[in-house]
C-alpha positions, 0 to 999 in steps of 0.5 A, a space after each residue: 513465492 513472493 511477487 507483485 501483480 497488476 489488479 485485474 481492473 487495471 490490466 489494460 492500463 499502464 501500471 508499473 510494478 513496485 521495484 527497489 531503487 537500488 540493489 541495496 534498497 529494502 523497500 519497493 517503491 509504489 507509484 500512483 496510477 493516476 493524477 491526484 489532487 488532495 485538498 488541505 486537510 483531506 485524506 484520499 485513498 490513492 490507487 496503485 493498481 498493484 496487489 502482493 502475493 506472499 507466503 502466509 508467514 510474511 507481511 508487507 509493511 508500507 511506509 511513506 517515502 521520506 520525500 512525501 512529507 518534506 517535499 509534498 506536505 503529505 503523510 500516510 493517514 494510517 502511519 504504516 500500512 499492514 498488508 497481510 498475505 490473505 489480503 491478496 484474496 479479498 473482494 477487491 483482489 488485494 488492491 493496495 491503496 495508499 491513504 494520503 493526508 494533506 497537512 498543508 494549507 494548499 492543494 497538493 498535486 501528485 502526478 501519475 506514476 509518481 512514487 509515494 510509498 515503499 513496501 518492505 516484506 518481512 516475517 511475523 510470528 504468532 504467540 503460543 496457543 494462537 490457533 488459526 481459527 479466525 475471521 475470513 478477510 473480505 476487504 481492507 481498511 478495517 474489514 477484519 473487525 473493530 
């Protein structure tokens, strides 16, 4: 089973679940849920209000939309977001946040419900001998160890 859900903190707020822009699109478009201003050189975690449920054998890869850099002068500070299946059960309910970096000399404004990233579900594979006896995830952005 694979689906997007609204994080409980935002159930009383308008949150659009990610959708594909066309029937042949691979990526599900993520929107920000509030107006955001990002100062020059600033990195800001932008909330989507969304979490993803997926099988343990899958990962959700989150990429910037192609227009983000060209039209806004923004990029994702982590390059690509890797959302593991167990992130859904973390302390923050698996809330997918987009880390945006403003590489311009101007303040950049993003309006609520503007699409900034796209996510693609894919399978991943483990190496031979990799046991599943690892740390339990508690959060995101480096929470599973250094």
